[in-house]
Backbone as CSV, one residue per row, in Angstrom:
resi,resn,N_x,N_y,N_z,CA_x,CA_y,CA_z,C_x,C_y,C_z
1,UNK,303.358,169.797,37.434,304.504,169.951,36.581,305.755,169.532,37.340
2,UNK,306.654,168.835,36.647,307.884,168.359,37.273,308.873,169.493,37.439
3,UNK,309.553,169.435,38.524,310.612,170.421,38.713,311.834,169.963,37.964
4,UNK,312.714,170.870,37.738,313.915,170.583,36.969,314.763,169.503,37.639
5,UNK,314.862,169.470,38.961,315.659,168.477,39.697,315.074,167.079,39.570
6,UNK,313.730,166.983,39.657,313.092,165.671,39.540,313.221,165.129,38.119
7,UNK,313.115,166.021,37.131,313.256,165.619,35.732,314.673,165.109,35.474
8,UNK,315.652,165.798,36.006,317.052,165.410,35.844,317.310,164.056,36.526
9,UNK,316.721,163.837,37.680,316.876,162.583,38.419,316.255,161.416,37.644
10,UNK,315.113,161.618,37.039,314.451,160.567,36.262,315.260,160.214,35.025
11,UNK,315.826,161.221,34.355,316.664,160.963,33.179,317.922,160.186,33.563
12,UNK,318.527,160.548,34.692,319.725,159.847,35.170,319.386,158.390,35.484
13,UNK,318.275,158.187,36.177,317.852,156.829,36.521,317.603,156.002,35.261
14,UNK,316.937,156.574,34.279,316.656,155.885,33.023,317.952,155.556,32.279
15,UNK,318.880,156.504,32.238,320.168,156.291,31.563,320.955,155.178,32.249
16,UNK,321.021,155.218,33.575,321.723,154.164,34.323,321.044,152.805,34.135
17,UNK,319.727,152.804,34.074,318.989,151.556,33.854,319.306,150.940,32.500
18,UNK,319.305,151.768,31.459,319.630,151.287,30.108,321.071,150.783,30.065
19,UNK,321.979,151.534,30.680,323.383,151.115,30.728,323.532,149.793,31.493
20,UNK,322.818,149.650,32.601,322.870,148.416,33.394,322.376,147.213,32.601
21,UNK,321.266,147.396,31.900,320.735,146.312,31.061,321.736,145.952,29.970
22,UNK,322.322,146.968,29.343,323.338,146.726,28.316,324.523,145.945,28.893
23,UNK,324.995,146.343,30.075,326.142,145.671,30.703,325.813,144.210,31.014
24,UNK,324.634,143.961,31.554,324.222,142.586,31.876,324.137,141.745,30.606
25,UNK,323.529,142.288,29.568,323.423,141.554,28.306,324.796,141.312,27.681
26,UNK,325.700,142.276,27.786,327.054,142.102,27.249,327.785,140.980,27.982
27,UNK,327.655,140.930,29.311,328.291,139.863,30.095,327.684,138.512,29.732
28,UNK,326.359,138.435,29.623,325.704,137.178,29.251,326.145,136.708,27.870
29,UNK,326.231,137.623,26.933,326.664,137.279,25.580,328.109,136.775,25.586
30,UNK,328.960,137.415,26.369,330.359,136.984,26.484,330.443,135.584,27.084
31,UNK,329.667,135.315,28.124,329.667,133.989,28.746,329.161,132.916,27.783
32,UNK,328.126,133.234,27.023,327.618,132.274,26.038,328.655,132.013,24.955
33,UNK,329.332,133.053,24.509,330.383,132.893,23.503,331.542,132.058,24.019
34,UNK,331.935,132.270,25.273,333.029,131.495,25.868,332.648,130.023,25.978
35,UNK,331.399,129.773,26.357,330.931,128.384,26.465,330.942,127.700,25.098
36,UNK,330.471,128.401,24.082,330.469,127.850,22.719,331.896,127.604,22.244
37,UNK,332.794,128.523,22.540,334.200,128.363,22.145,334.816,127.130,22.804
38,UNK,334.566,126.948,24.114,335.106,125.770,24.817,334.578,124.481,24.199
39,UNK,333.302,124.466,23.872,332.694,123.275,23.277,333.316,122.979,21.907
40,UNK,333.479,123.999,21.095,334.074,123.821,19.763,335.532,123.412,19.880
41,UNK,336.275,124.036,20.781,337.686,123.693,20.974,337.825,122.253,21.461
42,UNK,336.919,121.817,22.329,336.940,120.434,22.806,336.710,119.445,21.679
43,UNK,335.760,119.756,20.812,335.498,118.887,19.660,336.691,118.854,18.712
44,UNK,337.331,120.009,18.528,338.508,120.059,17.654,339.650,119.222,18.235
45,UNK,339.865,119.311,19.547,340.912,118.515,20.191,340.618,117.025,20.053
46,UNK,339.363,116.661,20.246,338.944,115.267,20.119,339.169,114.769,18.691
47,UNK,338.746,115.556,17.725,338.915,115.206,16.317,340.398,115.107,15.962
48,UNK,341.197,116.014,16.494,342.635,115.997,16.244,343.271,114.724,16.803
49,UNK,342.867,114.313,18.004,343.408,113.086,18.602,343.054,111.869,17.750
50,UNK,341.821,111.816,17.269,341.398,110.691,16.430,342.181,110.655,15.123
51,UNK,342.207,111.778,14.431,342.894,111.833,13.137,344.391,111.577,13.290
52,UNK,344.993,112.152,14.317,346.434,111.978,14.533,346.787,110.523,14.790
53,UNK,346.006,109.862,15.638,346.313,108.468,15.964,346.191,107.575,14.737
54,UNK,345.109,107.736,13.989,344.911,106.897,12.808,345.944,107.201,11.725
55,UNK,346.222,108.468,11.499,347.222,108.847,10.490,348.608,108.355,10.879
56,UNK,348.935,108.459,12.152,350.250,108.033,12.635,350.466,106.542,12.362
57,UNK,349.487,105.733,12.769,349.613,104.284,12.576,349.594,103.942,11.089
58,UNK,348.713,104.564,10.317,348.643,104.288,8.875,349.963,104.628,8.192
59,UNK,350.568,105.750,8.537,351.849,106.128,7.937,352.971,105.197,8.360
60,UNK,352.937,104.718,9.594,353.933,103.738,10.046,353.787,102.438,9.249
61,UNK,352.540,102.008,9.029,352.295,100.785,8.250,352.790,100.975,6.823
62,UNK,352.468,102.099,6.220,352.910,102.351,4.839,354.431,102.399,4.745
63,UNK,355.076,102.990,5.738,356.543,103.072,5.728,357.180,101.697,5.920
64,UNK,356.531,100.833,6.684,357.080,99.502,6.943,356.510,98.429,6.046
65,UNK,355.829,98.831,4.990,355.162,97.888,4.094,356.165,97.236,3.141
66,UNK,356.749,96.144,3.600,357.615,95.307,2.766,357.344,93.865,3.169
67,UNK,357.779,92.928,2.371,357.467,91.510,2.600,357.797,91.106,4.036
68,UNK,356.779,90.656,4.761,356.960,90.191,6.133,357.194,91.294,7.146
69,UNK,356.985,92.528,6.766,357.306,93.644,7.652,356.194,94.099,8.574
70,UNK,354.957,93.647,8.333,353.819,94.112,9.127,353.069,92.905,9.676
71,UNK,352.857,92.883,10.991,352.100,91.777,11.587,351.363,92.250,12.836
72,UNK,350.260,91.565,13.128,349.531,91.785,14.377,349.894,90.648,15.315
73,UNK,350.298,90.984,16.523,350.730,89.978,17.491,350.187,90.322,18.871
74,UNK,350.221,89.336,19.748,349.915,89.562,21.153,351.246,89.506,21.892
75,UNK,351.595,90.586,22.561,352.826,90.660,23.359,352.403,90.972,24.784
76,UNK,352.761,90.083,25.698,352.221,90.216,27.051,350.733,89.969,26.927
77,UNK,349.923,90.883,27.329,348.472,90.800,27.131,347.985,91.886,26.185
78,UNK,348.906,92.430,25.402,348.585,93.581,24.564,348.527,93.228,23.088
79,UNK,347.466,93.690,22.425,347.363,93.580,20.971,348.365,94.574,20.391
80,UNK,349.284,94.070,19.584,350.407,94.885,19.120,350.551,94.804,17.613
81,UNK,350.775,95.946,16.996,351.130,95.996,15.585,352.647,96.011,15.539
82,UNK,353.220,94.997,14.917,354.675,94.853,14.862,355.160,95.193,13.454
83,UNK,356.050,96.163,13.379,356.649,96.580,12.114,358.135,96.254,12.198
84,UNK,358.577,95.311,11.382,359.988,94.913,11.452,360.761,95.479,10.271
85,UNK,362.041,95.725,10.528,362.914,96.322,9.526,364.332,95.821,9.772
86,UNK,365.029,95.503,8.693,366.410,95.045,8.811,367.340,96.147,8.318
87,UNK,368.327,96.455,9.146,369.321,97.468,8.794,370.692,96.960,9.228
88,UNK,371.630,96.919,8.289,373.001,96.478,8.543,373.043,95.106,9.221
89,UNK,372.201,94.202,8.730,372.194,92.831,9.228,371.457,92.627,10.539
90,UNK,370.937,93.662,11.148,370.212,93.568,12.423,368.740,93.864,12.176
91,UNK,367.847,93.059,12.769,366.411,93.271,12.618,365.882,94.038,13.826
92,UNK,365.129,95.099,13.526,364.534,95.939,14.565,363.021,95.880,14.446
93,UNK,362.347,96.065,15.570,360.885,96.075,15.591,360.384,97.393,16.176
94,UNK,359.356,97.907,15.543,358.604,99.025,16.110,357.246,98.455,16.472
95,UNK,356.883,98.562,17.736,355.629,98.011,18.229,354.673,99.155,18.555
96,UNK,353.486,99.092,18.001,352.440,100.078,18.277,351.314,99.366,19.011
97,UNK,350.895,99.932,20.148,349.851,99.290,20.947,349.115,100.338,21.774
98,UNK,347.949,99.948,22.292,347.135,100.827,23.123,347.130,100.276,24.539
99,UNK,347.496,101.123,25.506,347.485,100.707,26.911,347.317,101.923,27.813
100,UNK,346.564,101.765,28.871,346.372,102.809,29.887,345.912,104.143,29.299
101,UNK,345.058,104.092,28.290,344.512,105.314,27.713,345.424,106.029,26.729
102,UNK,346.486,105.372,26.309,347.439,105.993,25.377,347.773,105.050,24.237
103,UNK,347.878,105.600,23.028,348.490,104.883,21.920,349.985,105.034,22.150
104,UNK,350.709,103.909,22.143,352.135,103.927,22.477,352.960,103.300,21.374
105,UNK,354.243,103.662,21.353,355.201,103.111,20.397,356.451,102.676,21.157
106,UNK,356.919,101.474,20.818,358.123,100.938,21.454,359.019,100.377,20.356
107,UNK,360.259,100.814,20.324,361.214,100.340,19.317,362.322,99.562,20.015
108,UNK,362.682,98.404,19.439,363.714,97.564,20.049,364.290,96.616,19.008
109,UNK,365.376,95.964,19.382,365.941,94.900,18.555,364.914,93.775,18.534
110,UNK,364.756,93.111,17.400,363.751,92.049,17.253,363.889,91.021,18.367
111,UNK,362.751,90.666,18.961,362.716,89.653,19.997,362.963,90.182,21.395
112,UNK,363.431,91.396,21.537,363.747,91.944,22.859,362.488,92.260,23.664
113,UNK,361.395,92.475,23.012,360.164,92.877,23.707,359.095,91.799,23.598
114,UNK,359.443,90.559,23.896,358.458,89.467,23.848,357.352,89.685,24.869
115,UNK,357.710,90.132,26.072,356.725,90.414,27.121,356.631,91.922,27.297
116,UNK,355.704,92.510,26.612,355.519,93.959,26.623,354.604,94.339,27.785
117,UNK,354.967,95.354,28.553,354.108,95.805,29.648,353.359,97.072,29.221
118,UNK,352.216,97.359,29.855,351.407,98.515,29.457,352.124,99.863,29.553
119,UNK,353.138,99.970,30.402,353.834,101.255,30.526,355.090,101.332,29.661
120,UNK,355.297,100.344,28.794,356.443,100.363,27.882,356.212,101.384,26.779
121,UNK,357.284,101.903,26.253,357.202,102.754,25.074,356.834,104.194,25.348
122,UNK,356.829,104.947,24.267,356.530,106.375,24.300,355.042,106.612,24.076
123,UNK,354.485,107.545,24.819,353.084,107.932,24.631,352.976,108.762,23.352
124,UNK,352.011,108.390,22.512,351.803,109.106,21.255,350.572,110.009,21.344
125,UNK,349.404,109.417,21.590,348.143,110.171,21.643,347.265,109.579,22.738
126,UNK,346.614,110.457,23.521,345.697,109.995,24.556,344.326,109.734,23.933
127,UNK,343.795,108.528,24.187,342.512,108.108,23.625,341.732,107.303,24.656
128,UNK,340.449,107.097,24.388,339.638,106.221,25.224,339.775,104.774,24.768
129,UNK,340.049,104.566,23.489,340.196,103.216,22.959,340.853,103.226,21.599
130,UNK,341.533,102.136,21.287,342.162,101.988,19.972,342.244,100.498,19.679
131,UNK,341.778,100.089,18.496,341.844,98.674,18.140,342.364,98.502,16.721
132,UNK,342.970,97.337,16.506,343.512,96.980,15.193,342.997,95.588,14.863
133,UNK,342.521,95.426,13.636,341.939,94.150,13.235,342.404,93.807,11.827
134,UNK,342.860,92.570,11.659,343.317,92.118,10.348,342.144,91.556,9.565
135,UNK,342.025,91.996,8.314,341.008,91.479,7.399,341.712,91.173,6.088
136,UNK,342.263,89.965,5.960,343.060,89.608,4.788,344.355,90.392,4.790
137,UNK,344.594,91.125,3.710,345.793,91.966,3.630,345.491,93.422,3.960
138,UNK,344.406,93.642,4.678,344.097,94.997,5.131,344.079,95.031,6.651
139,UNK,344.317,96.191,7.161,344.332,96.417,8.595,343.275,97.470,8.897
140,UNK,342.298,97.105,9.727,341.242,98.048,10.095,341.604,98.651,11.444
141,UNK,341.742,99.974,11.461,342.101,100.707,12.669,340.873,101.460,13.160
142,UNK,340.622,101.419,14.458,339.493,102.145,15.039,339.977,102.879,16.283
143,UNK,339.658,104.157,16.367,340.057,104.976,17.514,338.820,105.605,18.130
144,UNK,338.845,105.710,19.468,337.754,106.360,20.184,338.346,107.424,21.095
145,UNK,337.821,108.638,21.000,338.311,109.758,21.806,337.668,109.739,23.186
146,UNK,338.246,110.492,24.101,337.737,110.573,25.472,336.295,111.078,25.517
147,UNK,335.914,111.930,24.582,334.563,112.483,24.551,333.528,111.560,23.943
148,UNK,333.949,110.408,23.414,333.018,109.446,22.851,333.002,109.365,21.339
149,UNK,333.561,110.341,20.661,333.601,110.289,19.191,334.536,109.169,18.752
150,UNK,334.253,108.590,17.597,335.114,107.517,17.097,335.314,107.678,15.596
151,UNK,336.374,107.034,15.116,336.727,107.122,13.709,337.432,105.820,13.328
152,UNK,337.250,105.395,12.086,337.900,104.182,11.587,338.675,104.484,10.321
153,UNK,339.683,103.644,10.065,340.492,103.772,8.861,340.950,102.379,8.467
154,UNK,340.914,102.088,7.185,341.403,100.808,6.678,342.650,101.066,5.853
155,UNK,343.708,100.301,6.151,344.984,100.448,5.456,345.294,99.135,4.749
156,UNK,345.586,99.209,3.459,345.955,98.015,2.692,347.465,97.828,2.753
157,UNK,347.878,96.593,3.047,349.298,96.246,3.004,349.537,95.708,1.604
158,UNK,350.347,96.395,0.826,350.485,96.110,-0.598,351.703,95.268,-0.959
159,UNK,352.602,95.074,-0.041,353.825,94.343,-0.372,353.544,92.861,-0.601
160,UNK,354.481,92.196,-1.268,354.368,90.761,-1.504,354.361,90.057,-0.155
161,UNK,353.414,89.177,0.039,353.293,88.498,1.325,352.288,89.182,2.224
162,UNK,352.013,90.446,1.975,350.984,91.180,2.705,351.188,91.216,4.202
163,UNK,350.078,91.222,4.900,350.050,91.292,6.350,350.316,89.906,6.902
164,UNK,351.344,89.768,7.715,351.722,88.470,8.274,350.737,88.103,9.366
165,UNK,350.227,86.872,9.307,349.263,86.420,10.318,349.955,85.893,11.544
């Protein structure tokens, strides 16, 4: 027959064992949840970068959609979307291009940025790749995030004269 002290010791050991197992499982569950959260947050950031870049360029094209206002050009060695606008007799250009892992925007008086360098302009969104391709009067935009996901968007230029070649 067990003595009262040995019985009490066995119950304490069993209670501590159950508590220890619970604590270990709680920590493991928390670590798994944190890992899942990081993975989901990373995908959301990637998706946000893709959607933001495509929406930004599409909205710029729509805003600058007037006769002769949208063109694809090579400036320096960079593929550039040129959006021109005339205000008070002066023509201005907004140039959108991808360089050094960033979608960038550069605004200047027309002709001032004939030789565009990769570090010109303001950084808009960090990406792994961004391309623009003319298909008639439509502009096909493709963005690739750092994680490898990609997304495409086609924007129609509706103004008379369409997309300038």
